[in-house]
C-alpha positions in Angstrom: 15.6 -56.5 -40.8 15.7 -53.6 -38.3 17.7 -54.0 -35.2 15.8 -51.7 -32.7 17.1 -51.6 -29.2 14.1 -52.8 -27.0 15.3 -50.7 -24.1 15.1 -47.4 -26.1 11.2 -47.3 -26.2 10.7 -47.3 -22.4 13.6 -44.9 -22.0 12.1 -42.4 -24.5 8.7 -42.7 -22.8 10.2 -42.0 -19.4 12.0 -38.9 -20.8 8.7 -37.6 -22.2 7.0 -38.1 -18.9 9.8 -36.3 -17.1 9.6 -33.4 -19.5 5.8 -33.2 -19.1 6.1 -33.1 -15.3 8.8 -30.4 -15.5 6.6 -28.3 -17.7 3.7 -28.7 -15.3 5.9 -27.7 -12.4 7.2 -24.6 -14.2 3.6 -23.6 -15.2 2.4 -24.0 -11.6 5.3 -22.0 -10.2 4.7 -19.2 -12.7 0.9 -19.1 -11.8 1.6 -19.1 -8.1 4.2 -16.3 -8.4 1.8 -14.2 -10.5 -1.0 -14.8 -8.0 1.2 -13.7 -5.1 2.1 -10.4 -6.8 -1.5 -9.8 -7.7 -2.6 -10.5 -4.2 -0.6 -7.7 -2.6 -2.5 -4.8 -4.2 -5.8 -6.6 -4.0 -5.3 -7.2 -0.3 -4.2 -3.6 0.3 -7.2 -2.3 -1.6 -9.5 -4.5 0.5 -7.9 -3.4 3.8 -8.1 0.3 2.9 -11.7 0.0 1.8 -12.8 -1.9 5.0 -10.3 -0.8 7.7 -9.2 -4.4 8.0 -5.7 -5.1 9.5 -5.3 -1.5 10.7 -5.8 0.2 7.3 -7.6 3.5 7.4 -10.8 4.2 5.4 -11.6 6.9 2.8 -14.5 9.1 3.9 -17.0 11.0 1.7 -18.0 13.6 4.4 -17.2 14.8 7.9 -18.6 13.1 11.0 -22.0 14.2 12.1 -21.1 14.2 15.8 -18.1 15.5 17.8 -17.6 14.0 21.2 -15.9 15.6 24.2 -13.6 12.6 24.6 -10.1 13.1 23.1 -7.6 10.8 21.5 -3.9 11.5 20.9 -3.0 10.8 17.2 0.7 10.2 16.6 2.3 10.3 13.1 5.0 8.1 11.6 6.8 8.5 8.3 9.0 5.9 6.5 10.8 5.2 3.2 11.3 1.8 1.6 13.4 0.7 -1.3 15.9 2.9 -2.9 13.8 6.1 -2.9 16.2 9.2 -2.7 13.7 11.0 -0.5 13.4 12.4 3.0 9.9 11.9 4.4 8.9 13.4 7.7 5.8 14.3 9.7 5.4 18.0 10.4 3.9 17.3 13.8 4.7 14.5 16.1 1.2 14.2 17.5 -2.2 16.0 17.7 -4.8 16.1 20.4 -8.1 15.3 18.7 -11.7 15.2 19.8 -13.5 12.1 18.5 -15.4 13.1 15.4 -13.5 16.4 14.9 -11.9 17.0 11.5 -8.2 17.7 11.7 -5.5 18.6 9.3 -1.9 17.2 9.5 1.1 17.8 7.2 3.9 15.7 6.0 7.0 16.8 4.1 8.9 15.1 1.3 12.2 16.2 -0.3 13.5 14.6 -3.5 17.3 14.5 -3.3 17.9 13.1 -6.8 18.5 15.1 -10.0 15.3 13.8 -11.7 11.6 13.5 -10.9 10.7 10.5 -8.8 7.3 8.8 -8.4 6.2 6.9 -5.4 3.1 5.5 -3.6 2.4 5.8 0.1 1.0 2.8 1.9 -0.6 3.5 5.3 -2.0 1.8 8.4 -3.1 2.5 11.9 -2.0 1.1 15.3 -3.8 -0.4 17.2 -5.3 -2.4 14.3 -8.8 -2.2 15.8 -8.8 1.6 15.2 -8.3 1.3 11.5 -12.0 0.9 10.8 -12.8 4.2 12.6 -9.9 6.3 11.2 -11.5 8.1 8.3 -9.5 10.3 5.7 -11.2 12.9 3.6 -8.1 14.0 1.8 -4.7 12.4 1.6 -1.6 12.2 -0.6 -1.8 8.4 -0.3 -4.9 8.2 -2.5 -2.7 8.4 -5.6 1.0 8.2 -6.8 3.1 11.3 -6.0 5.7 12.6 -8.4 8.2 15.0 -6.8 10.4 17.1 -9.1 14.2 16.9 -8.9 15.5 18.7 -5.7 12.0 19.8 -4.7 10.4 19.9 -1.3 6.6 19.4 -1.0 4.2 19.6 1.9 1.5 17.0 1.8 -1.8 17.4 3.8 -4.0 14.7 5.4 -7.5 15.7 6.4 -9.0 13.1 8.8 -11.3 12.4 11.7 -12.0 9.5 14.0 -15.5 8.0 13.7 -17.6 8.5 16.9 -18.2 4.8 16.9 -14.6 4.4 18.1 -15.8 5.5 21.6 -18.5 2.7 21.7 -16.4 -0.2 20.5 -15.2 -2.4 23.4 -11.9 -3.0 21.6 -11.1 0.7 21.2 -12.9 2.7 23.9 -10.0 2.1 26.4 -7.3 3.1 24.0 -6.3 6.8 24.3 -3.7 6.8 21.5 -3.7 6.0 17.8 -0.7 6.0 15.4 -1.1 6.8 11.7 1.9 5.4 9.8 2.9 6.0 6.2 5.5 4.3 4.1 6.5 5.5 0.7 7.5 2.8 -1.9 8.8 3.4 -5.5 5.8 3.4 -7.8 5.8 0.7 -10.4 4.8 1.9 -13.9 2.2 -0.1 -15.8 2.2 -0.4 -19.6 -0.6 2.2 -19.8 1.6 4.7 -18.0 4.6 4.3 -20.3 4.5 7.0 -23.1 5.0 5.4 -26.5 7.7 6.8 -28.7 6.7 9.4 -31.4 6.0 7.9 -34.9 9.0 8.0 -37.3 8.9 10.1 -40.4 
């Protein structure tokens, strides 16, 4: 005749329930963490496509109209993370007619002994100007790899949409600041070169 402890069955059931709850919690945490990391590039892409939250837009062609009204565009350059770079704007500001296409330059120096790849994130202040700040050419459109010890000039070709002068939120603002921040680029699996086959 078996002598089973009647208290062991409820205890085992409780342990299984606790283990199941713990697994659900871990799975939920992993899902939320993954979603948070995925949300950053998606949000950035949305902002840069629409001008939302002060992000500038990519233009396909120059403005059709150039107004007499002028705006001062200021430039800001920053580095984040452990990038061994110096990043500066070659001009502190530019006096720009609204709708006029202008060219600005930034300079990067890689102080390390190996090539380094990074990506520039950008925005505009005041935020309401982001939707009107159009870029035709920019180093921020793709990752940049700077050779060891090299110094590179990087151009930005831009204009301010004439609608800037009509918007009640921007027509009284005589200054716009274009800000860039370089972050270390994260390699994806597709970017990693596979080792050569053996034999």
